KOLLUMSE-199966 format. One line per 10 residues: their letters; for each residue x, y, z of N, C-alpha, C. Coordinates in nm, 3 decimals. Layout:
<pts>
a	X/Y/Z/X/Y/Z/X/Y/Z  ...
</pts>
This chain:
<pts>
rsknqyasem	-25.285/4.170/-9.576/-25.336/4.040/-9.540/-25.267/3.984/-9.416  -25.156/4.043/-9.377/-25.084/3.994/-9.260/-25.164/4.025/-9.134  -25.154/3.937/-9.038/-25.224/3.957/-8.911/-25.144/4.047/-8.816  -25.020/4.076/-8.851/-24.938/4.164/-8.770/-24.982/4.308/-8.796  -25.026/4.376/-8.691/-25.081/4.511/-8.708/-24.978/4.616/-8.749  -24.850/4.590/-8.727/-24.746/4.687/-8.762/-24.673/4.653/-8.891  -24.714/4.547/-8.958/-24.643/4.501/-9.078/-24.638/4.608/-9.186  -24.750/4.673/-9.215/-24.750/4.771/-9.324/-24.658/4.888/-9.295  -24.654/4.934/-9.170/-24.565/5.045/-9.135/-24.419/5.005/-9.148  -24.386/4.884/-9.103/-24.247/4.838/-9.112/-24.203/4.825/-9.258
yliniskels	-24.289/4.769/-9.340/-24.256/4.755/-9.481/-24.245/4.891/-9.548  -24.338/4.980/-9.521/-24.341/5.111/-9.585/-24.214/5.191/-9.554  -24.173/5.191/-9.430/-24.051/5.264/-9.392/-23.929/5.206/-9.463  -23.918/5.074/-9.465/-23.802/5.010/-9.527/-23.802/5.024/-9.679  -23.918/5.016/-9.742/-23.925/5.032/-9.888/-23.889/5.175/-9.926  -23.940/5.272/-9.853/-23.909/5.412/-9.881/-23.759/5.436/-9.873  -23.697/5.382/-9.771/-23.552/5.398/-9.755/-23.478/5.333/-9.872  -23.516/5.211/-9.906/-23.447/5.136/-10.012/-23.460/5.207/-10.147  -23.579/5.252/-10.182/-23.600/5.318/-10.311/-23.532/5.454/-10.318  -23.531/5.527/-10.208/-23.464/5.657/-10.210/-23.312/5.639/-10.224
qkgyyiiptm	-23.256/5.534/-10.166/-23.114/5.506/-10.182/-23.080/5.461/-10.324  -23.179/5.411/-10.395/-23.160/5.371/-10.535/-23.175/5.489/-10.631  -23.204/5.608/-10.580/-23.208/5.727/-10.664/-23.346/5.768/-10.711  -23.448/5.736/-10.633/-23.584/5.774/-10.669/-23.638/5.875/-10.570  -23.720/5.965/-10.619/-23.789/6.059/-10.532/-23.913/5.988/-10.480  -23.926/5.980/-10.351/-24.035/5.908/-10.287/-24.126/6.009/-10.218  -24.257/5.990/-10.232/-24.351/6.073/-10.156/-24.326/6.043/-10.009  -24.321/6.145/-9.924/-24.287/6.124/-9.782/-24.371/6.013/-9.717  -24.305/5.940/-9.629/-24.364/5.822/-9.567/-24.494/5.853/-9.494  -24.501/5.966/-9.425/-24.623/5.999/-9.349/-24.743/6.020/-9.443
ltlekhkqdt	-24.720/6.086/-9.557/-24.829/6.103/-9.653/-24.872/5.970/-9.712  -24.774/5.887/-9.742/-24.804/5.756/-9.798/-24.880/5.671/-9.697  -24.843/5.682/-9.570/-24.911/5.607/-9.466/-25.056/5.650/-9.452  -25.081/5.780/-9.461/-25.220/5.829/-9.456/-25.300/5.777/-9.575  -25.240/5.779/-9.694/-25.307/5.726/-9.813/-25.334/5.578/-9.797  -25.239/5.506/-9.738/-25.255/5.362/-9.715/-25.374/5.335/-9.624  -25.390/5.415/-9.521/-25.500/5.395/-9.427/-25.635/5.422/-9.493  -25.640/5.514/-9.591/-25.764/5.544/-9.662/-25.794/5.441/-9.769  -25.689/5.386/-9.827/-25.704/5.295/-9.941/-25.745/5.156/-9.893  -25.845/5.101/-9.956/-25.890/4.968/-9.921/-25.859/4.868/-10.033
mfsshyiknd	-25.768/4.904/-10.121/-25.734/4.820/-10.235/-25.678/4.688/-10.184  -25.733/4.578/-10.227/-25.694/4.446/-10.180/-25.563/4.400/-10.242  -25.546/4.428/-10.371/-25.425/4.386/-10.441/-25.413/4.463/-10.571  -25.292/4.473/-10.622/-25.272/4.545/-10.748/-25.338/4.474/-10.864  -25.369/4.346/-10.848/-25.434/4.270/-10.956/-25.577/4.317/-10.981  -25.636/4.381/-10.882/-25.776/4.420/-10.893/-25.796/4.566/-10.931  -25.688/4.642/-10.943/-25.702/4.784/-10.973/-25.721/4.805/-11.123  -25.805/4.900/-11.156/-25.834/4.928/-11.297/-25.739/5.035/-11.349  -25.723/5.040/-11.482/-25.632/5.135/-11.544/-25.665/5.280/-11.508  -25.793/5.315/-11.504/-25.832/5.452/-11.469/-25.790/5.487/-11.326
eirkykeefg	-25.797/5.389/-11.238/-25.758/5.414/-11.099/-25.607/5.435/-11.086  -25.529/5.367/-11.169/-25.383/5.386/-11.169/-25.351/5.528/-11.215  -25.417/5.574/-11.318/-25.389/5.707/-11.372/-25.426/5.819/-11.275  -25.517/5.793/-11.182/-25.554/5.897/-11.085/-25.437/5.933/-10.994  -25.344/5.838/-10.973/-25.227/5.868/-10.892/-25.137/5.969/-10.963  -25.130/5.961/-11.095/-25.051/6.058/-11.172/-25.114/6.197/-11.162  -25.247/6.202/-11.173/-25.317/6.330/-11.164/-25.308/6.389/-11.024  -25.327/6.304/-10.923/-25.332/6.353/-10.785/-25.194/6.388/-10.730  -25.093/6.304/-10.757/-24.961/6.323/-10.698/-24.852/6.358/-10.798  -24.878/6.342/-10.928/-24.777/6.369/-11.030/-24.667/6.265/-11.035
vdavmfltiy	-24.699/6.141/-10.998/-24.599/6.034/-10.994/-24.596/5.957/-11.125  -24.481/5.900/-11.155/-24.463/5.821/-11.277/-24.502/5.675/-11.257  -24.491/5.626/-11.133/-24.521/5.486/-11.105/-24.570/5.471/-10.961  -24.642/5.364/-10.937/-24.695/5.334/-10.804/-24.653/5.193/-10.766  -24.600/5.178/-10.644/-24.562/5.047/-10.593/-24.676/4.993/-10.508  -24.732/4.879/-10.551/-24.833/4.811/-10.472/-24.766/4.696/-10.399  -24.800/4.681/-10.274/-24.739/4.578/-10.191/-24.849/4.500/-10.122  -24.844/4.369/-10.135/-24.936/4.282/-10.064/-24.853/4.199/-9.967  -24.877/4.218/-9.838/-24.804/4.145/-9.735/-24.891/4.025/-9.696  -24.842/3.907/-9.725/-24.918/3.787/-9.693/-24.893/3.742/-9.550
slskpwwstn	-24.768/3.754/-9.505/-24.740/3.718/-9.366/-24.615/3.789/-9.317  -24.616/3.818/-9.190/-24.500/3.864/-9.116/-24.523/3.810/-8.976  -24.463/3.695/-8.949/-24.497/3.628/-8.824/-24.379/3.552/-8.767  -24.387/3.531/-8.636/-24.292/3.449/-8.565/-24.371/3.373/-8.458  -24.386/3.244/-8.475/-24.454/3.165/-8.371/-24.376/3.171/-8.240  -24.445/3.169/-8.129/-24.379/3.182/-7.999/-24.285/3.066/-7.969  -24.307/2.950/-8.029/-24.226/2.833/-8.000/-24.103/2.820/-8.091  -24.089/2.911/-8.186/-23.985/2.896/-8.286/-23.891/3.016/-8.289  -23.774/2.997/-8.349/-23.683/3.110/-8.371/-23.697/3.163/-8.513  -23.782/3.101/-8.595/-23.798/3.138/-8.735/-23.898/3.252/-8.752
insvaeycli	-23.856/3.354/-8.825/-23.945/3.464/-8.863/-23.974/3.447/-9.012  -24.101/3.443/-9.048/-24.140/3.425/-9.187/-24.208/3.551/-9.237  -24.169/3.592/-9.357/-24.229/3.709/-9.419/-24.249/3.678/-9.567  -24.372/3.694/-9.614/-24.406/3.670/-9.754/-24.477/3.795/-9.805  -24.428/3.848/-9.918/-24.488/3.970/-9.974/-24.474/3.970/-10.126  -24.562/4.047/-10.189/-24.562/4.062/-10.334/-24.550/4.210/-10.366  -24.456/4.244/-10.455/-24.428/4.382/-10.492/-24.465/4.400/-10.639  -24.534/4.508/-10.669/-24.573/4.532/-10.808/-24.564/4.682/-10.836  -24.470/4.722/-10.922/-24.452/4.861/-10.960/-24.521/4.881/-11.095  -24.619/4.971/-11.098/-24.700/4.992/-11.218/-24.685/5.136/-11.266
ststtdtlfy	-24.666/5.152/-11.396/-24.655/5.284/-11.457/-24.791/5.353/-11.455  -24.792/5.482/-11.417/-24.918/5.557/-11.416/-24.954/5.610/-11.555  -24.861/5.605/-11.648/-24.888/5.650/-11.786/-24.941/5.537/-11.873  -24.869/5.425/-11.873/-24.904/5.314/-11.963/-24.976/5.200/-11.892  -24.978/5.201/-11.760/-25.032/5.095/-11.674/-24.962/4.961/-11.694  -24.839/4.963/-11.744/-24.760/4.842/-11.757/-24.693/4.809/-11.624  -24.670/4.682/-11.600/-24.597/4.640/-11.481/-24.448/4.657/-11.509  -24.383/4.743/-11.431/-24.242/4.774/-11.450/-24.150/4.683/-11.369  -24.200/4.638/-11.254/-24.120/4.555/-11.165/-24.216/4.466/-11.087  -24.180/4.338/-11.075/-24.264/4.245/-11.000/-24.175/4.148/-10.925
rkadfnydsp	-24.204/4.127/-10.798/-24.136/4.027/-10.717/-24.236/3.969/-10.618  -24.222/3.841/-10.593/-24.291/3.776/-10.482/-24.181/3.712/-10.400  -24.170/3.752/-10.276/-24.059/3.707/-10.192/-24.109/3.630/-10.071  -24.044/3.518/-10.046/-24.070/3.436/-9.928/-23.939/3.435/-9.850  -23.937/3.501/-9.737/-23.815/3.527/-9.663/-23.825/3.459/-9.526  -23.733/3.369/-9.496/-23.727/3.303/-9.366/-23.597/3.340/-9.298  -23.610/3.385/-9.176/-23.495/3.431/-9.098/-23.494/3.356/-8.966  -23.391/3.276/-8.943/-23.378/3.206/-8.816/-23.303/3.296/-8.720  -23.374/3.348/-8.624/-23.322/3.445/-8.530/-23.233/3.380/-8.424  -23.131/3.451/-8.378/-23.050/3.397/-8.269/-23.119/3.409/-8.134
ippykvnksa	-23.233/3.480/-8.130/-23.306/3.500/-8.005/-23.388/3.374/-7.974  -23.374/3.318/-7.854/-23.453/3.199/-7.819/-23.603/3.229/-7.827  -23.685/3.127/-7.850/-23.827/3.150/-7.866/-23.896/3.201/-7.740  -23.850/3.163/-7.623/-23.910/3.212/-7.499/-23.811/3.196/-7.385  -23.841/3.261/-7.274/-23.756/3.251/-7.154/-23.843/3.199/-7.041  -23.800/3.094/-6.978/-23.879/3.035/-6.870/-23.853/3.111/-6.742  -23.960/3.151/-6.674/-23.953/3.220/-6.547/-23.970/3.114/-6.438  -23.858/3.071/-6.377/-23.864/2.963/-6.279/-23.907/3.010/-6.141  -23.914/3.140/-6.119/-23.952/3.190/-5.987/-24.103/3.188/-5.967  -24.178/3.177/-6.073/-24.324/3.171/-6.062/-24.365/3.032/-6.017
etyemeprti	-24.488/3.022/-5.965/-24.538/2.892/-5.922/-24.544/2.794/-6.039  -24.585/2.844/-6.152/-24.584/2.761/-6.273/-24.490/2.824/-6.373  -24.439/2.746/-6.461/-24.348/2.800/-6.562/-24.428/2.885/-6.660  -24.388/3.011/-6.673/-24.454/3.102/-6.766/-24.356/3.140/-6.875  -24.409/3.156/-6.994/-24.324/3.195/-7.106/-24.334/3.345/-7.126  -24.222/3.412/-7.120/-24.217/3.556/-7.135/-24.169/3.587/-7.278  -24.250/3.657/-7.356/-24.207/3.684/-7.494/-24.083/3.773/-7.499  -23.996/3.744/-7.590/-23.876/3.823/-7.612/-23.902/3.928/-7.719  -23.815/4.025/-7.726/-23.825/4.124/-7.834/-23.795/4.055/-7.966  -23.882/4.075/-8.062/-23.867/4.008/-8.191/-23.814/4.109/-8.292
plfgtcfqmq	-23.707/4.075/-8.361/-23.647/4.171/-8.456/-23.720/4.174/-8.591  -23.851/4.203/-8.588/-23.929/4.205/-8.712/-23.887/4.320/-8.803  -23.858/4.436/-8.746/-23.819/4.551/-8.827/-23.690/4.521/-8.904  -23.594/4.461/-8.836/-23.468/4.424/-8.902/-23.488/4.319/-9.009  -23.581/4.228/-8.986/-23.613/4.127/-9.086/-23.674/4.192/-9.209  -23.763/4.289/-9.189/-23.822/4.363/-9.302/-23.712/4.435/-9.380  -23.618/4.494/-9.309/-23.507/4.564/-9.374/-23.427/4.468/-9.462  -23.393/4.352/-9.407/-23.314/4.254/-9.483/-23.392/4.203/-9.603  -23.523/4.188/-9.588/-23.604/4.141/-9.700/-23.606/4.245/-9.812  -23.626/4.372/-9.778/-23.629/4.477/-9.880/-23.495/4.486/-9.952
rsvfmdfpyg	-23.386/4.471/-9.876/-23.252/4.476/-9.935/-23.237/4.364/-10.039  -23.289/4.247/-10.008/-23.280/4.134/-10.101/-23.370/4.152/-10.223  -23.491/4.202/-10.201/-23.588/4.219/-10.311/-23.541/4.324/-10.410  -23.484/4.433/-10.361/-23.448/4.545/-10.448/-23.301/4.544/-10.492  -23.233/4.430/-10.479/-23.092/4.421/-10.521/-23.074/4.454/-10.669  -23.165/4.406/-10.752/-23.150/4.427/-10.897/-23.241/4.537/-10.950  -23.299/4.615/-10.862/-23.386/4.725/-10.903/-23.301/4.830/-10.974  -23.343/4.877/-11.092/-23.260/4.975/-11.164/-23.245/5.106/-11.087  -23.131/5.171/-11.105/-23.107/5.298/-11.038/-23.192/5.407/-11.101  -23.237/5.500/-11.016/-23.322/5.609/-11.062/-23.243/5.732/-11.103
pyhkkylkdq	-23.315/5.835/-11.150/-23.249/5.954/-11.204/-23.170/6.036/-11.102  -23.189/6.011/-10.973/-23.117/6.085/-10.871/-22.998/6.007/-10.816  -22.951/5.909/-10.891/-22.836/5.828/-10.850/-22.726/5.840/-10.954  -22.600/5.836/-10.911/-22.489/5.854/-11.004/-22.475/5.736/-11.102  -22.534/5.622/-11.073/-22.527/5.507/-11.163/-22.649/5.496/-11.256  -22.728/5.602/-11.262/-22.849/5.601/-11.346/-22.812/5.574/-11.492  -22.882/5.482/-11.555/-22.865/5.437/-11.694/-22.731/5.369/-11.720  -22.654/5.340/-11.615/-22.527/5.269/-11.631/-22.541/5.123/-11.589  -22.661/5.084/-11.549/-22.683/4.949/-11.499/-22.776/4.867/-11.590  -22.781/4.903/-11.717/-22.877/4.840/-11.807/-22.843/4.695/-11.838
kkfsyqkemr	-22.719/4.654/-11.822/-22.682/4.516/-11.849/-22.664/4.437/-11.720  -22.720/4.489/-11.612/-22.708/4.425/-11.483/-22.796/4.300/-11.477  -22.749/4.201/-11.403/-22.820/4.075/-11.386/-22.954/4.099/-11.318  -23.056/4.028/-11.362/-23.189/4.039/-11.302/-23.224/3.907/-11.233  -23.280/3.917/-11.113/-23.316/3.798/-11.036/-23.451/3.744/-11.079  -23.486/3.627/-11.027/-23.615/3.565/-11.058/-23.728/3.647/-10.999  -23.846/3.633/-11.058/-23.963/3.708/-11.009/-24.016/3.652/-10.879  -23.994/3.523/-10.856/-24.034/3.463/-10.729/-23.908/3.420/-10.656  -23.890/3.477/-10.536/-23.767/3.455/-10.460/-23.797/3.380/-10.331  -23.704/3.295/-10.292/-23.710/3.227/-10.162/-23.573/3.244/-10.096
ykidarps	-23.575/3.303/-9.979/-23.452/3.324/-9.905/-23.463/3.258/-9.769  -23.353/3.202/-9.724/-23.346/3.147/-9.588/-23.213/3.192/-9.530  -23.221/3.267/-9.422/-23.101/3.317/-9.354/-23.099/3.254/-9.214  -22.990/3.192/-9.182/-22.973/3.129/-9.051/-22.875/3.214/-8.970  -22.926/3.288/-8.873/-22.841/3.375/-8.790/-22.816/3.315/-8.652  -22.854/3.190/-8.635/-22.831/3.125/-8.505/-22.683/3.096/-8.488  -22.634/3.107/-8.365/-22.493/3.073/-8.341/-22.472/2.923/-8.363  -22.360/2.888/-8.425/-22.336/2.747/-8.454/-22.257/2.678/-8.347
</pts>
């Protein structure tokens, strides 16, 4: 749903990294990206149980992570980067929701919103490089903090009494120099 054309790729790369570091075997990012381009699923709320089970048959996976990106944007006049997404991990065997988060992440960037070019006849605003990829990384790190460790991690089944965060998260990080 995000209007940013690169949002899904940025999220996919960061989620794959985060889950693999938590001890899960992840289908390679390029294959997942191709499946994403073919899939027109609007949201995990609309998928039927039979459609979930087809992922187990086709790929042999135990669970599927559905991600709905609502926004990944930075207005040109602001230093604030806003990212809102919903994560839903569904079992391919039982179709139960195993993990759910909705995250609203605001990052105040130290990069000024624009640079004025005084040599031109009129003042023109030149866009700066926006650290959207880094913001996606920080958001995934926050969302998956309490995600249980998988079978390929040394802490597997040792984190059962670990604290669990709220299902709806709001983060605000101010990285501007004070």
